Residue, then its C-alpha position, 0 to 999 in steps of 0.5 A: x499500500x502506497x502512502x504519501x505521508x504517514x498520519x502523525x500518532x502519539x503511541x499510548x505504549x511507546x516502549x512496548x514491542x512484540x511480546x517475549x512469547x511471540x518472539x521465542x515461539x517464532x524462534x522455535x519455529x525458525x529452528x524447529x526447536x522444542x517450544x517450552x516457552x509459551x504456557x500451553x499444553x501440547x496435548x488434547x483436552x477432554x473429548x467429552x468437552x469437544x463433543x459438548x461444544x459440537x452439541x451446542x453448535x448444532x443445537x444453534x447456540x451460536x449467537x450472542x450470549x448475555x453480557x455477563x455470561x450464560x446463567x447456567x455457567x455462572x451458577x456452575x461457577x458459583x457452586x464451584x467457589x462455594x465447594x472450594x472456598x466456602x464463599x457465596x457469590x451471587x451468579x446474577x450480580x457477582x460473576x461475569x464470564x470473560x473472553x479469557x483471563x487476560x481480558x478480565x484483568x485488563x477490564x478490572x484495571x480499566x474499571x478502577x484505575x484512573x490517571x495518577x493512580x498507583x498499582x503495586x506490581x510484584x516482579x517478575x510479573x505476567x506481562x499484561x499487567x503493566x501495559x493495562x495500567x499505563x493505558x489507564x494513565x496509572x503508575x505501576x510500582x514495582x516490588x521484587x519477589x526475593x530470589x530464589x524462592x520468590x517470596x514477598x518482603x512485606x516491609x517493602x510493600x508497606x513502604x511502597x504504599x502511598x496516598x495515591x495507591x489504589x490497587x495491588x495485583x497478586x498472582x498465586x500460583x505465580x507465573x513465572x516463578x511457581x511460588x504460592x501465597x502462604x498464610x503469613x502473606x494472607x495475614x500481612x495482606x489483611x494488615x496492609x489493606x485494613x481500613x483502606x481503599x485498596x482494591x486487590x486484583x487477584x489473578x488465580x488462573x492457576x488455582x488448580x495447579x498447586x502441588x505437594x498437598x498445599x491449599x490454594x489460598x484464594x482471596x475468596x476464603x477471607x471475607x475481609x479480603x474478598x470484600x475488596x477483591x476482584x478475582x480472575x480465573x481461566x477455563x483455558x488453564x483448567x480444561x487444557x483449552x488456552x486457545x478458547x480464551x474463556x475465563x471468568x471474574x468474580x467480586x462483590x456486587x459493588x465492584x462487579x457493577x463497575x467491572x461490567x460497565x467496562x466489560x460491555x464495551x470491551x468484548x460485550x460477551x464471550x463465546x456462546x457454545x463454549x459457555x454452554x459446554x463448560x457449564x455442563x462439563x463443570x458440573x463434574x468436580x473431578x474435572x478440576x479436582x484431579x488437576x493438582x495430581x495430573x500436573x504434579x506427575x508432570x512436574x516430578x517427571x520433568x524435575x527428575x529428567x532435569x536432575x540429570x542436566x547441568x542446570x540448577x532447579x528452583x522450587x515449583x509449588x504451583x503453575x506449570x512452569x519450572x525455573x532453572x538457573x544457569x548462573x554457574x554455567x555461563x556469564x551470558x545474559x538470559x536472553x543470549x543464553x535462551x537464544x543460543x539454547x534454541x539455536x544450538x540445542x533445539x529447546x526454547x525457554x523464556x528468559x525471565x528478565x522479560x518479566x521485569x520492568x528493568x530487565x533484572x537478570x538472575x540468569x534463569x529460564x522458565x520452561x513449561x511442563x504442560x507437555x506430553x512425557x515424549x516431549x519432555x523426555x526429548x527436551x531433557x535429552x537435548x538439555x543434558x548436552x548443555x554444560 
């Protein structure tokens, strides 16, 4: 297309380029490497779930769903939350079905953050948080999780809070580190937010992928925290269907009312036949209760393989990501090392500096183990050659 003169624009995200996930996946394709970078399974979801989607498509459920989501799905979600966390969320006024977890996160930030508002973000952080904050004119204030166990230093958090702090974003189980909140974190959070107007945005998309018998400490379990929390979850992570982009958000009515004001003009509604299928599928609680054991088997299998490599394994208590350190192997940056691992050894991981605002480099990589044993074995065999 021939253009005589480009139209002058002012970018809202002038320093944002292509995401690290797209970069590393493209590198994987270019070199025909095993892609353990982007967080998605390489195995199929339930055939029963596929059949349910097909059923509802054939029955004609192919037009717009209600803005907050179909009622049967919201009711099923409400029942699930009550079973797991003992909390009652009204499906009519406190639960909204979204086009994936990332849309829910963006919508929540757009609903509550105004120009000049500060948002506390723990690094390393999922890369959608900061752009969403900046798009609303907000200011992200970064607090680093303490390497190598990636715990929160609550003294630093208290120092970071000012009169302009409006929101704190939490993610547990945590992407990219695999850490989880514990009861002490909950107590500190309760102290921090008590008698304040702080909103908690709790990214809980990996709620069912938690290991070693640890419970998931959802904000929904704690009434004082639940009253100020917008909680996000994802069917993509739970049902191995990341490409469907179907998630949900739940919050007290006064917060959900504001969330829906933005949601209706953001996407309005999510995929209709998928909602009907998930509503049916969710009634069987084994579809999510078996996930901790399912993914712990994969974690343990992959960690046992990695023990035979030169990498040092970092803890993984939740999510489907295993982090490794290569600091003792190379003085390269994590980005340089990740590229060389791809081009010379045929395995792709994510350099964790990509999850830091100032590209903090602890010389670690993140590998996704939501893969078949065949994929993990082949990747490990290649990684054993690294020295």
